[in-house]
PDB file of N, CA, C and O in Angstrom:
ATOM      1  N   UNK A   1       0.844  -1.165   0.000  1.00  0.00           N
ATOM      2  CA  UNK A   1       0.000   0.000   0.000  1.00  0.00           C
ATOM      3  C   UNK A   1       0.895   1.236   0.000  1.00  0.00           C
ATOM      4  O   UNK A   1       1.943   1.248   0.646  1.00  0.00           O
ATOM      5  N   UNK A   2       0.488   2.257  -0.713  1.00  0.00           N
ATOM      6  CA  UNK A   2       1.218   3.520  -0.754  1.00  0.00           C
ATOM      7  C   UNK A   2       0.478   4.586   0.049  1.00  0.00           C
ATOM      8  O   UNK A   2      -0.749   4.561   0.151  1.00  0.00           O
ATOM      9  N   UNK A   3       1.219   5.499   0.603  1.00  0.00           N
ATOM     10  CA  UNK A   3       0.649   6.627   1.335  1.00  0.00           C
ATOM     11  C   UNK A   3      -0.059   7.552   0.358  1.00  0.00           C
ATOM     12  O   UNK A   3       0.503   7.892  -0.683  1.00  0.00           O
ATOM     13  N   UNK A   4      -1.261   7.957   0.670  1.00  0.00           N
ATOM     14  CA  UNK A   4      -2.021   8.899  -0.157  1.00  0.00           C
ATOM     15  C   UNK A   4      -1.702  10.313   0.309  1.00  0.00           C
ATOM     16  O   UNK A   4      -1.968  10.673   1.456  1.00  0.00           O
ATOM     17  N   UNK A   5      -1.131  11.107  -0.585  1.00  0.00           N
ATOM     18  CA  UNK A   5      -0.804  12.495  -0.261  1.00  0.00           C
ATOM     19  C   UNK A   5      -1.675  13.487  -1.012  1.00  0.00           C
ATOM     20  O   UNK A   5      -1.585  14.693  -0.779  1.00  0.00           O
ATOM     21  N   UNK A   6      -2.511  12.996  -1.903  1.00  0.00           N
ATOM     22  CA  UNK A   6      -3.442  13.877  -2.613  1.00  0.00           C
ATOM     23  C   UNK A   6      -4.709  14.016  -1.765  1.00  0.00           C
ATOM     24  O   UNK A   6      -5.004  13.137  -0.954  1.00  0.00           O
ATOM     25  N   UNK A   7      -5.460  15.104  -1.940  1.00  0.00           N
ATOM     26  CA  UNK A   7      -6.677  15.287  -1.145  1.00  0.00           C
ATOM     27  C   UNK A   7      -7.580  14.056  -1.225  1.00  0.00           C
ATOM     28  O   UNK A   7      -7.872  13.562  -2.314  1.00  0.00           O
ATOM     29  N   UNK A   8      -8.020  13.565  -0.062  1.00  0.00           N
ATOM     30  CA  UNK A   8      -8.763  12.316  -0.007  1.00  0.00           C
ATOM     31  C   UNK A   8      -9.835  12.334   1.076  1.00  0.00           C
ATOM     32  O   UNK A   8     -10.400  11.287   1.393  1.00  0.00           O
ATOM     33  N   UNK A   9     -10.126  13.494   1.648  1.00  0.00           N
ATOM     34  CA  UNK A   9     -11.119  13.602   2.718  1.00  0.00           C
ATOM     35  C   UNK A   9     -12.364  14.264   2.154  1.00  0.00           C
ATOM     36  O   UNK A   9     -12.299  15.362   1.600  1.00  0.00           O
ATOM     37  N   UNK A  10     -13.497  13.592   2.298  1.00  0.00           N
ATOM     38  CA  UNK A  10     -14.762  14.208   1.913  1.00  0.00           C
ATOM     39  C   UNK A  10     -15.016  15.377   2.862  1.00  0.00           C
ATOM     40  O   UNK A  10     -14.868  15.234   4.076  1.00  0.00           O
ATOM     41  N   UNK A  11     -15.391  16.514   2.323  1.00  0.00           N
ATOM     42  CA  UNK A  11     -15.679  17.717   3.119  1.00  0.00           C
ATOM     43  C   UNK A  11     -14.514  18.057   4.053  1.00  0.00           C
ATOM     44  O   UNK A  11     -14.689  18.067   5.271  1.00  0.00           O
ATOM     45  N   UNK A  12     -13.332  18.334   3.501  1.00  0.00           N
ATOM     46  CA  UNK A  12     -12.169  18.600   4.354  1.00  0.00           C
ATOM     47  C   UNK A  12     -12.355  19.802   5.276  1.00  0.00           C
ATOM     48  O   UNK A  12     -11.840  19.798   6.394  1.00  0.00           O
ATOM     49  N   UNK A  13     -13.071  20.817   4.837  1.00  0.00           N
ATOM     50  CA  UNK A  13     -13.289  21.984   5.706  1.00  0.00           C
ATOM     51  C   UNK A  13     -14.116  21.603   6.930  1.00  0.00           C
ATOM     52  O   UNK A  13     -13.872  22.100   8.029  1.00  0.00           O
ATOM     53  N   UNK A  14     -15.090  20.723   6.735  1.00  0.00           N
ATOM     54  CA  UNK A  14     -15.904  20.252   7.862  1.00  0.00           C
ATOM     55  C   UNK A  14     -15.053  19.449   8.838  1.00  0.00           C
ATOM     56  O   UNK A  14     -15.185  19.597  10.053  1.00  0.00           O
ATOM     57  N   UNK A  15     -14.175  18.592   8.300  1.00  0.00           N
ATOM     58  CA  UNK A  15     -13.292  17.826   9.172  1.00  0.00           C
ATOM     59  C   UNK A  15     -12.377  18.762   9.952  1.00  0.00           C
ATOM     60  O   UNK A  15     -12.193  18.587  11.156  1.00  0.00           O
ATOM     61  N   UNK A  16     -11.803  19.755   9.274  1.00  0.00           N
ATOM     62  CA  UNK A  16     -10.895  20.686   9.952  1.00  0.00           C
ATOM     63  C   UNK A  16     -11.629  21.441  11.056  1.00  0.00           C
ATOM     64  O   UNK A  16     -11.087  21.635  12.144  1.00  0.00           O
ATOM     65  N   UNK A  17     -12.847  21.862  10.780  1.00  0.00           N
ATOM     66  CA  UNK A  17     -13.645  22.557  11.796  1.00  0.00           C
ATOM     67  C   UNK A  17     -13.907  21.637  12.992  1.00  0.00           C
ATOM     68  O   UNK A  17     -13.837  22.077  14.139  1.00  0.00           O
ATOM     69  N   UNK A  18     -14.206  20.372  12.729  1.00  0.00           N
ATOM     70  CA  UNK A  18     -14.439  19.416  13.815  1.00  0.00           C
ATOM     71  C   UNK A  18     -13.159  19.187  14.613  1.00  0.00           C
ATOM     72  O   UNK A  18     -13.202  19.069  15.837  1.00  0.00           O
ATOM     73  N   UNK A  19     -12.026  19.125  13.926  1.00  0.00           N
ATOM     74  CA  UNK A  19     -10.743  18.955  14.608  1.00  0.00           C
ATOM     75  C   UNK A  19     -10.473  20.134  15.538  1.00  0.00           C
ATOM     76  O   UNK A  19     -10.082  19.944  16.690  1.00  0.00           O
ATOM     77  N   UNK A  20     -10.681  21.348  15.038  1.00  0.00           N
ATOM     78  CA  UNK A  20     -10.481  22.531  15.873  1.00  0.00           C
ATOM     79  C   UNK A  20     -11.459  22.552  17.038  1.00  0.00           C
ATOM     80  O   UNK A  20     -11.079  22.898  18.157  1.00  0.00           O
ATOM     81  N   UNK A  21     -12.718  22.186  16.790  1.00  0.00           N
ATOM     82  CA  UNK A  21     -13.730  22.180  17.846  1.00  0.00           C
ATOM     83  C   UNK A  21     -13.371  21.182  18.945  1.00  0.00           C
ATOM     84  O   UNK A  21     -13.666  21.415  20.117  1.00  0.00           O
ATOM     85  N   UNK A  22     -12.739  20.079  18.571  1.00  0.00           N
ATOM     86  CA  UNK A  22     -12.329  19.076  19.544  1.00  0.00           C
ATOM     87  C   UNK A  22     -11.323  19.655  20.535  1.00  0.00           C
ATOM     88  O   UNK A  22     -11.251  19.213  21.682  1.00  0.00           O
ATOM     89  N   UNK A  23     -10.553  20.636  20.096  1.00  0.00           N
ATOM     90  CA  UNK A  23      -9.533  21.258  20.933  1.00  0.00           C
ATOM     91  C   UNK A  23     -10.082  22.413  21.776  1.00  0.00           C
ATOM     92  O   UNK A  23      -9.401  22.895  22.681  1.00  0.00           O
ATOM     93  N   UNK A  24     -11.308  22.859  21.483  1.00  0.00           N
ATOM     94  CA  UNK A  24     -11.884  23.992  22.229  1.00  0.00           C
ATOM     95  C   UNK A  24     -11.884  23.716  23.727  1.00  0.00           C
ATOM     96  O   UNK A  24     -12.306  22.650  24.175  1.00  0.00           O
ATOM     97  N   UNK A  25     -11.408  24.681  24.484  1.00  0.00           N
ATOM     98  CA  UNK A  25     -11.441  24.598  25.935  1.00  0.00           C
ATOM     99  C   UNK A  25     -10.310  23.797  26.558  1.00  0.00           C
ATOM    100  O   UNK A  25     -10.229  23.697  27.782  1.00  0.00           O
ATOM    101  N   UNK A  26      -9.439  23.226  25.740  1.00  0.00           N
ATOM    102  CA  UNK A  26      -8.321  22.449  26.275  1.00  0.00           C
ATOM    103  C   UNK A  26      -7.122  23.353  26.523  1.00  0.00           C
ATOM    104  O   UNK A  26      -6.931  24.356  25.836  1.00  0.00           O
ATOM    105  N   UNK A  27      -6.328  22.990  27.502  1.00  0.00           N
ATOM    106  CA  UNK A  27      -5.057  23.680  27.698  1.00  0.00           C
ATOM    107  C   UNK A  27      -4.104  23.241  26.585  1.00  0.00           C
ATOM    108  O   UNK A  27      -4.393  22.301  25.845  1.00  0.00           O
ATOM    109  N   UNK A  28      -2.988  23.917  26.474  1.00  0.00           N
ATOM    110  CA  UNK A  28      -1.997  23.516  25.466  1.00  0.00           C
ATOM    111  C   UNK A  28      -1.551  22.072  25.696  1.00  0.00           C
ATOM    112  O   UNK A  28      -1.444  21.289  24.753  1.00  0.00           O
ATOM    113  N   UNK A  29      -1.296  21.734  26.950  1.00  0.00           N
ATOM    114  CA  UNK A  29      -0.857  20.361  27.265  1.00  0.00           C
ATOM    115  C   UNK A  29      -1.942  19.346  26.910  1.00  0.00           C
ATOM    116  O   UNK A  29      -1.641  18.290  26.353  1.00  0.00           O
ATOM    117  N   UNK A  30      -3.192  19.653  27.224  1.00  0.00           N
ATOM    118  CA  UNK A  30      -4.290  18.740  26.887  1.00  0.00           C
ATOM    119  C   UNK A  30      -4.439  18.603  25.378  1.00  0.00           C
ATOM    120  O   UNK A  30      -4.696  17.513  24.868  1.00  0.00           O
ATOM    121  N   UNK A  31      -4.278  19.715  24.668  1.00  0.00           N
ATOM    122  CA  UNK A  31      -4.372  19.706  23.212  1.00  0.00           C
ATOM    123  C   UNK A  31      -3.248  18.880  22.588  1.00  0.00           C
ATOM    124  O   UNK A  31      -3.477  18.125  21.642  1.00  0.00           O
ATOM    125  N   UNK A  32      -2.041  19.027  23.119  1.00  0.00           N
ATOM    126  CA  UNK A  32      -0.918  18.235  22.615  1.00  0.00           C
ATOM    127  C   UNK A  32      -1.135  16.751  22.905  1.00  0.00           C
ATOM    128  O   UNK A  32      -0.807  15.902  22.076  1.00  0.00           O
ATOM    129  N   UNK A  33      -1.683  16.437  24.070  1.00  0.00           N
ATOM    130  CA  UNK A  33      -1.971  15.042  24.405  1.00  0.00           C
ATOM    131  C   UNK A  33      -3.065  14.483  23.496  1.00  0.00           C
ATOM    132  O   UNK A  33      -2.986  13.331  23.069  1.00  0.00           O
ATOM    133  N   UNK A  34      -4.078  15.286  23.200  1.00  0.00           N
ATOM    134  CA  UNK A  34      -5.119  14.857  22.271  1.00  0.00           C
ATOM    135  C   UNK A  34      -4.509  14.543  20.908  1.00  0.00           C
ATOM    136  O   UNK A  34      -4.820  13.516  20.306  1.00  0.00           O
ATOM    137  N   UNK A  35      -3.639  15.433  20.424  1.00  0.00           N
ATOM    138  CA  UNK A  35      -2.984  15.197  19.127  1.00  0.00           C
ATOM    139  C   UNK A  35      -2.176  13.903  19.146  1.00  0.00           C
ATOM    140  O   UNK A  35      -2.209  13.136  18.183  1.00  0.00           O
ATOM    141  N   UNK A  36      -1.460  13.661  20.223  1.00  0.00           N
ATOM    142  CA  UNK A  36      -0.662  12.431  20.326  1.00  0.00           C
ATOM    143  C   UNK A  36      -1.559  11.202  20.306  1.00  0.00           C
ATOM    144  O   UNK A  36      -1.265  10.228  19.613  1.00  0.00           O
ATOM    145  N   UNK A  37      -2.660  11.242  21.070  1.00  0.00           N
ATOM    146  CA  UNK A  37      -3.588  10.104  21.070  1.00  0.00           C
ATOM    147  C   UNK A  37      -4.208   9.903  19.692  1.00  0.00           C
ATOM    148  O   UNK A  37      -4.350   8.770  19.233  1.00  0.00           O
ATOM    149  N   UNK A  38      -4.577  10.995  19.034  1.00  0.00           N
ATOM    150  CA  UNK A  38      -5.170  10.900  17.697  1.00  0.00           C
ATOM    151  C   UNK A  38      -4.185  10.277  16.711  1.00  0.00           C
ATOM    152  O   UNK A  38      -4.568   9.427  15.907  1.00  0.00           O
ATOM    153  N   UNK A  39      -2.935  10.687  16.765  1.00  0.00           N
ATOM    154  CA  UNK A  39      -1.909  10.113  15.894  1.00  0.00           C
ATOM    155  C   UNK A  39      -1.792   8.615  16.116  1.00  0.00           C
ATOM    156  O   UNK A  39      -1.742   7.842  15.159  1.00  0.00           O
ATOM    157  N   UNK A  40      -1.747   8.204  17.381  1.00  0.00           N
ATOM    158  CA  UNK A  40      -1.605   6.778  17.680  1.00  0.00           C
ATOM    159  C   UNK A  40      -2.847   5.987  17.269  1.00  0.00           C
ATOM    160  O   UNK A  40      -2.724   4.862  16.785  1.00  0.00           O
ATOM    161  N   UNK A  41      -4.027   6.550  17.452  1.00  0.00           N
ATOM    162  CA  UNK A  41      -5.261   5.885  17.023  1.00  0.00           C
ATOM    163  C   UNK A  41      -5.267   5.706  15.514  1.00  0.00           C
ATOM    164  O   UNK A  41      -5.580   4.623  15.019  1.00  0.00           O
ATOM    165  N   UNK A  42      -4.922   6.758  14.779  1.00  0.00           N
ATOM    166  CA  UNK A  42      -4.917   6.666  13.314  1.00  0.00           C
ATOM    167  C   UNK A  42      -3.801   5.752  12.820  1.00  0.00           C
ATOM    168  O   UNK A  42      -3.991   5.022  11.848  1.00  0.00           O
ATOM    169  N   UNK A  43      -2.646   5.781  13.471  1.00  0.00           N
ATOM    170  CA  UNK A  43      -1.550   4.872  13.094  1.00  0.00           C
ATOM    171  C   UNK A  43      -1.984   3.426  13.297  1.00  0.00           C
ATOM    172  O   UNK A  43      -1.699   2.570  12.458  1.00  0.00           O
ATOM    173  N   UNK A  44      -2.664   3.147  14.395  1.00  0.00           N
ATOM    174  CA  UNK A  44      -3.157   1.802  14.645  1.00  0.00           C
ATOM    175  C   UNK A  44      -4.169   1.399  13.572  1.00  0.00           C
ATOM    176  O   UNK A  44      -4.175   0.255  13.117  1.00  0.00           O
ATOM    177  N   UNK A  45      -5.012   2.330  13.177  1.00  0.00           N
ATOM    178  CA  UNK A  45      -6.005   2.044  12.140  1.00  0.00           C
ATOM    179  C   UNK A  45      -5.322   1.718  10.808  1.00  0.00           C
ATOM    180  O   UNK A  45      -5.724   0.784  10.113  1.00  0.00           O
ATOM    181  N   UNK A  46      -4.304   2.481  10.460  1.00  0.00           N
ATOM    182  CA  UNK A  46      -3.564   2.226   9.210  1.00  0.00           C
ATOM    183  C   UNK A  46      -2.865   0.882   9.293  1.00  0.00           C
ATOM    184  O   UNK A  46      -3.007   0.040   8.407  1.00  0.00           O
ATOM    185  N   UNK A  47      -2.108   0.686  10.367  1.00  0.00           N
ATOM    186  CA  UNK A  47      -1.513  -0.607  10.653  1.00  0.00           C
ATOM    187  C   UNK A  47      -0.362  -1.072   9.772  1.00  0.00           C
ATOM    188  O   UNK A  47       0.296  -2.055  10.112  1.00  0.00           O
ATOM    189  N   UNK A  48      -0.101  -0.418   8.677  1.00  0.00           N
ATOM    190  CA  UNK A  48       0.935  -0.834   7.733  1.00  0.00           C
ATOM    191  C   UNK A  48       2.218  -0.052   8.031  1.00  0.00           C
ATOM    192  O   UNK A  48       2.268   1.162   7.836  1.00  0.00           O
ATOM    193  N   UNK A  49       3.259  -0.758   8.507  1.00  0.00           N
ATOM    194  CA  UNK A  49       4.499  -0.088   8.912  1.00  0.00           C
ATOM    195  C   UNK A  49       5.112   0.709   7.772  1.00  0.00           C
ATOM    196  O   UNK A  49       5.623   1.805   8.000  1.00  0.00           O
ATOM    197  N   UNK A  50       5.076   0.189   6.554  1.00  0.00           N
ATOM    198  CA  UNK A  50       5.663   0.904   5.415  1.00  0.00           C
ATOM    199  C   UNK A  50       4.925   2.212   5.158  1.00  0.00           C
ATOM    200  O   UNK A  50       5.557   3.234   4.891  1.00  0.00           O
ATOM    201  N   UNK A  51       3.613   2.194   5.235  1.00  0.00           N
ATOM    202  CA  UNK A  51       2.821   3.414   5.027  1.00  0.00           C
ATOM    203  C   UNK A  51       3.098   4.403   6.151  1.00  0.00           C
ATOM    204  O   UNK A  51       3.240   5.601   5.904  1.00  0.00           O
ATOM    205  N   UNK A  52       3.176   3.913   7.377  1.00  0.00           N
ATOM    206  CA  UNK A  52       3.466   4.796   8.499  1.00  0.00           C
ATOM    207  C   UNK A  52       4.856   5.415   8.360  1.00  0.00           C
ATOM    208  O   UNK A  52       5.040   6.589   8.683  1.00  0.00           O
ATOM    209  N   UNK A  53       5.823   4.657   7.890  1.00  0.00           N
ATOM    210  CA  UNK A  53       7.169   5.195   7.653  1.00  0.00           C
ATOM    211  C   UNK A  53       7.136   6.281   6.580  1.00  0.00           C
ATOM    212  O   UNK A  53       7.802   7.308   6.712  1.00  0.00           O
ATOM    213  N   UNK A  54       6.362   6.053   5.521  1.00  0.00           N
ATOM    214  CA  UNK A  54       6.209   7.066   4.480  1.00  0.00           C
ATOM    215  C   UNK A  54       5.592   8.340   5.058  1.00  0.00           C
ATOM    216  O   UNK A  54       6.003   9.447   4.709  1.00  0.00           O
ATOM    217  N   UNK A  55       4.606   8.180   5.940  1.00  0.00           N
ATOM    218  CA  UNK A  55       3.947   9.332   6.552  1.00  0.00           C
ATOM    219  C   UNK A  55       4.913  10.103   7.449  1.00  0.00           C
ATOM    220  O   UNK A  55       4.919  11.334   7.440  1.00  0.00           O
ATOM    221  N   UNK A  56       5.726   9.389   8.220  1.00  0.00           N
ATOM    222  CA  UNK A  56       6.709  10.065   9.065  1.00  0.00           C
ATOM    223  C   UNK A  56       7.667  10.895   8.223  1.00  0.00           C
ATOM    224  O   UNK A  56       7.977  12.038   8.561  1.00  0.00           O
ATOM    225  N   UNK A  57       8.129  10.315   7.136  1.00  0.00           N
ATOM    226  CA  UNK A  57       9.043  11.033   6.251  1.00  0.00           C
ATOM    227  C   UNK A  57       8.350  12.239   5.606  1.00  0.00           C
ATOM    228  O   UNK A  57       8.938  13.317   5.520  1.00  0.00           O
ATOM    229  N   UNK A  58       7.112  12.062   5.156  1.00  0.00           N
ATOM    230  CA  UNK A  58       6.377  13.141   4.499  1.00  0.00           C
ATOM    231  C   UNK A  58       6.098  14.301   5.457  1.00  0.00           C
ATOM    232  O   UNK A  58       5.995  15.449   5.023  1.00  0.00           O
ATOM    233  N   UNK A  59       5.978  14.012   6.748  1.00  0.00           N
ATOM    234  CA  UNK A  59       5.649  15.042   7.728  1.00  0.00           C
ATOM    235  C   UNK A  59       6.852  15.886   8.144  1.00  0.00           C
ATOM    236  O   UNK A  59       6.684  16.957   8.726  1.00  0.00           O
ATOM    237  N   UNK A  60       8.054  15.415   7.851  1.00  0.00           N
ATOM    238  CA  UNK A  60       9.250  16.191   8.205  1.00  0.00           C
ATOM    239  C   UNK A  60       9.282  17.504   7.434  1.00  0.00           C
ATOM    240  O   UNK A  60       8.852  17.561   6.282  1.00  0.00           O
ATOM    241  N   UNK A  61       9.794  18.564   8.071  1.00  0.00           N
ATOM    242  CA  UNK A  61       9.972  19.806   7.312  1.00  0.00           C
ATOM    243  C   UNK A  61      11.055  19.603   6.261  1.00  0.00           C
ATOM    244  O   UNK A  61      11.908  18.727   6.402  1.00  0.00           O
ATOM    245  N   UNK A  62      11.019  20.419   5.200  1.00  0.00           N
ATOM    246  CA  UNK A  62      12.087  20.325   4.199  1.00  0.00           C
ATOM    247  C   UNK A  62      13.442  20.554   4.873  1.00  0.00           C
ATOM    248  O   UNK A  62      13.521  21.295   5.853  1.00  0.00           O
ATOM    249  N   UNK A  63      14.519  19.925   4.358  1.00  0.00           N
ATOM    250  CA  UNK A  63      15.838  20.040   5.002  1.00  0.00           C
ATOM    251  C   UNK A  63      16.245  21.489   5.284  1.00  0.00           C
ATOM    252  O   UNK A  63      16.850  21.762   6.321  1.00  0.00           O
ATOM    253  N   UNK A  64      15.929  22.412   4.390  1.00  0.00           N
ATOM    254  CA  UNK A  64      16.339  23.806   4.578  1.00  0.00           C
ATOM    255  C   UNK A  64      15.625  24.442   5.772  1.00  0.00           C
ATOM    256  O   UNK A  64      16.107  25.440   6.308  1.00  0.00           O
ATOM    257  N   UNK A  65      14.492  23.889   6.198  1.00  0.00           N
ATOM    258  CA  UNK A  65      13.727  24.483   7.309  1.00  0.00           C
ATOM    259  C   UNK A  65      13.935  23.752   8.633  1.00  0.00           C
ATOM    260  O   UNK A  65      13.364  24.148   9.649  1.00  0.00           O
ATOM    261  N   UNK A  66      14.734  22.705   8.636  1.00  0.00           N
ATOM    262  CA  UNK A  66      14.971  21.939   9.864  1.00  0.00           C
ATOM    263  C   UNK A  66      15.945  22.666  10.766  1.00  0.00           C
ATOM    264  O   UNK A  66      16.856  23.350  10.299  1.00  0.00           O
ATOM    265  N   UNK A  67      15.744  22.510  12.057  1.00  0.00           N
ATOM    266  CA  UNK A  67      16.657  23.104  13.027  1.00  0.00           C
ATOM    267  C   UNK A  67      18.002  22.414  12.927  1.00  0.00           C
ATOM    268  O   UNK A  67      18.056  21.204  12.711  1.00  0.00           O
ATOM    269  N   UNK A  68      19.086  23.153  13.080  1.00  0.00           N
ATOM    270  CA  UNK A  68      20.410  22.509  13.039  1.00  0.00           C
ATOM    271  C   UNK A  68      20.564  21.531  14.208  1.00  0.00           C
ATOM    272  O   UNK A  68      20.028  21.747  15.294  1.00  0.00           O
ATOM    273  N   UNK A  69      21.308  20.457  13.956  1.00  0.00           N
ATOM    274  CA  UNK A  69      21.530  19.464  15.014  1.00  0.00           C
ATOM    275  C   UNK A  69      22.951  19.512  15.502  1.00  0.00           C
ATOM    276  O   UNK A  69      23.324  18.749  16.392  1.00  0.00           O
TER     277      UNK A  69
END
């Protein structure tokens, strides 16, 4: 299976609004924890290590924008 990077969400604006609404009233720490749980839930749903590896790579900032190590 390949990672889908082209738009693939029905009603993406509605999903984005729901995502933001889910964070309403949370502290920064609670919001970050929600994001972490959501990532793990979706990763579990995908279940394919190769696809998850592709997603990790795709999520990295471009090399020119990465913090120096």
